[in-house]
C-alpha positions in Angstrom: 92.5 90.1 39.2 95.0 88.2 36.8 95.9 84.5 36.7 98.9 82.5 35.1 97.3 79.7 32.5 100.0 77.1 32.3 100.0 74.7 29.9 101.7 70.8 29.8 101.4 67.6 27.9 101.9 64.7 29.8 101.7 60.9 29.4 98.3 59.6 30.5 100.0 56.5 32.6 101.3 59.1 34.8 98.0 61.4 35.4 97.6 59.8 38.8 100.9 61.2 40.3 100.5 64.4 38.0 97.2 65.0 39.9 98.7 64.4 43.0 101.2 67.3 42.4 98.8 69.5 41.0 96.9 69.7 44.4 100.1 71.6 45.6 100.1 74.0 43.0 96.6 75.6 42.9 93.5 75.4 44.8 91.5 75.8 41.4 92.2 72.5 40.1 93.0 71.7 36.1 91.3 70.8 33.1 92.1 67.7 31.5 91.9 67.6 27.2 92.5 64.6 25.3 94.7 65.2 22.2 93.6 64.2 18.6 95.5 60.7 18.0 97.4 60.7 20.7 95.3 58.7 23.0 98.2 57.7 25.1 99.0 61.6 26.0 97.0 64.1 27.9 97.0 67.8 27.7 96.6 69.8 31.2 95.9 73.3 32.0 96.1 74.6 35.5 95.7 78.3 36.5 98.0 79.8 39.1 97.7 82.8 41.0 100.2 86.0 40.0 101.9 85.9 43.2 104.8 84.1 40.9 105.5 85.6 37.6 104.5 83.3 34.4 108.5 82.3 34.3 108.5 81.2 37.7 105.5 78.8 37.5 106.9 77.6 34.3 110.0 76.7 36.3 108.2 75.7 39.2 106.1 73.2 37.5 108.9 72.1 35.0 111.3 71.5 38.2 108.6 69.5 40.1 107.7 67.2 37.2 111.4 66.6 36.7 112.2 65.6 40.1 109.5 63.2 40.3 110.3 61.8 36.8 107.4 62.7 35.1 108.2 63.2 31.1 106.5 66.1 29.8 106.2 68.8 26.9 107.8 72.2 27.5 105.5 74.0 29.8 103.8 77.0 28.3 102.2 80.2 30.4 100.6 83.4 29.6 98.7 86.3 31.4 95.1 85.8 31.7 92.1 87.9 33.3 89.3 86.4 35.6 87.1 86.1 32.5 89.9 84.5 30.4 90.2 81.3 32.8 86.6 81.4 34.5 84.8 80.8 31.3 86.5 77.5 30.1 85.7 76.1 33.3 82.2 76.4 32.8 82.1 73.8 30.5 83.3 71.2 32.7 81.3 71.9 35.5 78.0 70.0 35.7 75.1 69.5 38.3 76.0 66.9 40.9 73.2 65.3 43.4 75.9 65.8 46.5 73.8 63.7 48.7 70.8 61.9 47.9 67.7 64.6 47.4 70.4 67.6 47.6 71.6 68.9 43.9 74.2 71.6 43.4 73.3 73.4 39.9 75.4 76.0 38.4 73.5 78.6 37.3 74.5 78.4 33.4 73.7 74.9 33.1 69.7 73.2 33.1 68.7 70.5 35.2 65.2 68.5 35.2 64.3 68.2 38.6 63.5 64.4 39.9 61.0 63.7 42.7 61.4 65.7 45.8 64.8 66.9 45.2 66.0 70.7 46.7 67.9 72.3 43.8 70.5 75.0 45.4 72.0 77.1 42.5 75.1 78.7 42.5 77.0 80.9 39.9 80.2 80.7 41.1 83.1 83.3 40.1 85.4 80.3 41.2 86.4 77.4 39.4 86.7 75.3 42.5 83.9 74.8 44.9 81.1 73.3 43.1 80.4 70.1 44.8 81.9 67.6 42.5 85.2 67.2 44.1 85.5 63.7 46.4 86.0 65.8 49.4 83.4 68.1 49.3 81.0 65.0 48.5 82.7 63.1 51.2 82.2 65.8 54.0 78.6 66.1 53.2 78.2 62.2 53.4 79.7 62.5 56.8 77.6 65.5 57.7 74.6 63.8 56.9 75.2 61.0 59.3 76.5 63.3 62.1 73.7 66.0 61.3 70.8 66.1 64.1 68.3 68.9 63.1 68.6 72.1 65.1 72.7 71.7 65.9 74.5 74.5 65.1 77.3 74.4 62.2 80.5 75.9 61.2 82.2 75.8 58.0 86.2 76.5 58.2 87.4 77.7 55.0 84.0 78.0 53.5 85.1 78.8 50.3 82.0 79.2 47.9 79.9 78.1 50.6 78.9 74.8 49.1 78.7 72.9 52.8 76.9 75.3 54.0 73.8 74.9 51.7 74.2 71.1 52.3 74.2 71.5 56.2 70.9 73.8 55.2 69.3 71.1 53.4 69.9 68.6 56.5 68.3 71.1 58.8 71.5 72.3 60.9 71.1 76.2 62.2 72.5 78.3 62.9 75.0 78.5 60.0 78.4 80.1 60.2 81.1 80.1 57.6 84.4 81.6 57.8 87.4 82.1 55.4 90.6 84.3 55.3 90.1 85.0 51.4 87.6 87.8 51.2 86.4 86.9 47.9 85.6 83.6 48.8 83.2 85.2 51.5 81.9 87.4 49.1 80.9 84.6 46.8 79.6 82.1 49.4 77.4 85.0 50.9 75.7 85.5 47.6 75.4 82.0 47.0 73.3 81.6 50.2 71.4 84.8 49.6 70.4 83.5 46.4 69.1 80.3 47.5 67.4 82.1 50.6 70.1 80.1 53.2 70.2 82.0 56.5 74.1 81.9 57.6 76.5 84.3 58.7 79.7 84.7 56.9 82.8 86.2 58.2 85.9 87.1 56.9 88.9 86.6 59.1 90.8 84.1 61.4 88.9 81.3 63.3 90.5 81.7 66.5 90.6 85.3 66.7 87.4 86.6 64.5 84.7 83.8 65.6 83.3 83.6 69.2 81.5 80.9 70.3 81.0 77.1 69.6 79.0 74.8 67.0 78.0 71.6 67.2 79.5 70.5 63.9 82.4 72.0 62.7 83.4 71.4 59.0 87.1 72.0 57.6 87.5 70.9 54.0 91.3 72.2 53.6 94.7 70.6 52.9 97.3 69.3 55.1 99.3 72.4 55.8 96.2 74.3 57.3 94.8 71.1 59.1 98.1 71.1 61.1 97.4 74.3 62.6 93.9 73.8 62.8 93.9 70.7 64.8 95.5 71.7 67.8 93.2 74.7 68.4 89.5 73.9 66.8 88.4 72.1 69.7 87.9 75.4 71.5 85.1 76.1 69.0 83.6 72.6 69.1 80.7 72.3 71.9 81.1 69.2 74.1 80.7 66.2 72.6 80.6 68.0 69.1 81.6 66.8 65.5 84.8 67.8 63.7 84.8 66.8 59.8 87.7 67.2 57.9 89.1 66.3 54.6 91.6 67.6 51.9 94.0 64.9 52.8 95.4 63.3 49.9 97.4 59.5 50.2 101.1 60.9 50.2 100.1 63.2 53.2 98.4 61.0 55.2 101.3 59.9 57.5 101.8 63.6 58.1 98.5 64.6 59.6 98.0 61.5 61.3 100.1 62.3 64.3 97.7 65.6 64.7 94.5 63.7 64.5 95.4 60.7 67.1 97.1 62.9 69.4 93.9 64.6 70.8 91.4 63.2 68.7 89.2 60.1 68.4 88.1 58.7 64.9 84.6 58.0 64.7 84.9 57.5 60.7 87.0 57.6 58.1 85.9 57.9 54.3 88.1 57.1 51.3 87.2 58.3 48.0 90.1 57.8 45.4 92.8 59.3 46.8 91.4 61.3 49.4 90.9 60.9 53.1 87.7 62.3 55.1 87.5 61.8 59.0 84.7 62.6 61.5 86.3 63.2 64.8 85.3 63.9 68.5 87.9 65.7 70.8 89.3 63.4 73.7 90.4 65.6 76.3 86.8 67.5 77.1 88.5 69.0 80.3 91.4 70.6 78.5 
């Protein structure tokens, strides 16, 4: 697959607003680089899919910045291959203790075991989904609080399968991951197999392609897919089960609140940086 590599320089004071905008551009995140002798500015690199042309991406990002009043250099873009954009990311990805005792380690990085830690090694072909993001850590933290051994777990939008590895560490079983992206499903399956984690991976739609119910459902997505998920996901949740959702940034929290409070009871909310994560119970068990 080919990607569009986009490079732009912005003022450092605008980084929080820029980071919020970038979450709408690409699920791959972005690379941030300091500029020599320019401490007040920062260089950013983002990788967009090739559904837009290079010029369309340049125009899209430029117009978004201008609408938000963010001063920036001219956006530059070029077409790159998977290898061209995957390799630079690897320098920025380090092992992370995602919850106490559970370490996610990239295969290309060394790690010295400490005590009784369990280390899960991933060799992700995807730049995202390595466990360091605030939403992944918050989902893992809530999962640890609500995970009783023997409970089944379903991960919706499983990506590289990181949350399935955390669920395995916590003793949940059986484990199922589902994603509409075939590449993600194959990557999650490879990561589970490499770590000898028993999990069933499904390429498809939650409502159509997953039969049964789970005691714990994870959905680390973004606001738009969560809007579609929240009215229907209770059908896949066991009675008195827990739904953990994340991927909700500050600026869009108000949009998702009606979808949460109409039919769900908030058991707990975690806020990490600009990201909100909720543990929910379904209010209307009889529906």
